[in-house]
N, C-alpha and C positions, 0 to 999 in steps of 0.2 A: 575796847570799844566795839561797837557793832555798826556796820554800815548796811543800809537797806536801799535797794534800787527797784523801783517799779517800772513796769512797762505794760503796753497794751490798751491804753486809753485811746479815745478817738471820738469822732462824731458818727452817730447812729440814728436811724429813724426810729420813732416810737414802735414798740413790738419787736425790735431787733435784739441782737445778742452781742456781748463782748466778753472776752476773757482777759482778766488782769493777772499779772504775774509780779512776783516780788522775790528777789534773790538776797539773801543775807549772807554777809561775810564778816570777818574778824573774830574776835574772841567770843565764840558762842558756846554757852553751857547748854547741856542737853535738855534740862527742865525748863521749858519756856511755852509761853502762849504767843502765837502769831495771829494777825488778823488784819482786818480793814476797817478804816474810819473814813468819813467823808465830811466835807464842809462846803456848803452852798454859799454864794454871795449873801452876806448880811445875817448869816446863821451860825450858830455854834457848831463845832466839830462834833459829830455824832458816830456812835457805833454802827458798823454795818454787819460785821461777823467776825467771830474769833474761833480759833481751833487750838486745842492743847496738843502736845506732843503725842498723847495717846489716842487723839482723834475726837475728843469731845468737842462739841460745836455749840455756839451761841449766836442767834440771829436777832437783828432788830424786827419788830413786828412788820414794818413796812416792806421788808424783803423776803420774809418767809414764804417758801414755795416758788420763788423766782430766782433767788441767788443760791449758789453752792459754794462753800469755802473748802478748800482741800490743801493738803501740804505734803511735801516729799522730805522726810527728815534726813535722808542720806544727803540730799542736795541743799538742805536748808532753804527750801522755797515754799512759798504759799501762793495759792492761786485763788481767783474769785471768778466763777462762771456766772455771768449775769444774763439772764433771759427775760423776755417780756418786758423790756426796758420801757420806762415812762419818762416824760419830761421832767417829772419831779426827782428823778434819779440823777439829774444833772448836778455835778458837783466836782470838786477836786478830791480824788481818792488817795488816802495815805496808807501805807503799809505800816504795821507796828509790830514790834517784838518786845515781849515783857516778861521779866523773871518774876517769880513769886515774891510778893512784898513790895514790888515796884508799882507806884501809882501811874506813871507815865511810860516808862521804858524808852525805846528808841523809835525814831520816826524816819520814813523815807521823805523824799522832796515832794511827792505827790504826782499823780497822773490825772489829766483832765478827762473827764467823761462828759459828753454833751449829748443829750437826746433831743433831736429836733427834726421836724419835717421840712 
């Protein structure tokens, strides 16, 4: 089993920045993709950004140029640097770890990000 714990959420004004972190523990195999998804009230969970162990990244169009995903393989952590935040970025952000062939993988409990003036 894999456990994921997120941190770093909070309330920020539009245009501000936040950095989310996620630490994975448990039985972790080296080949995996880690990343972030988010879910706003009344909406489905959606991809934000993912990163493979080798560093290949994938971003939702809505966050390209504003968010940066990174990971530390030695520490089994993944981070999301969020800049130029907008009210529409408000959501519960979930950390995810997925092995090849898995459709869902493992999820954290989520960390709330609220963008409001």
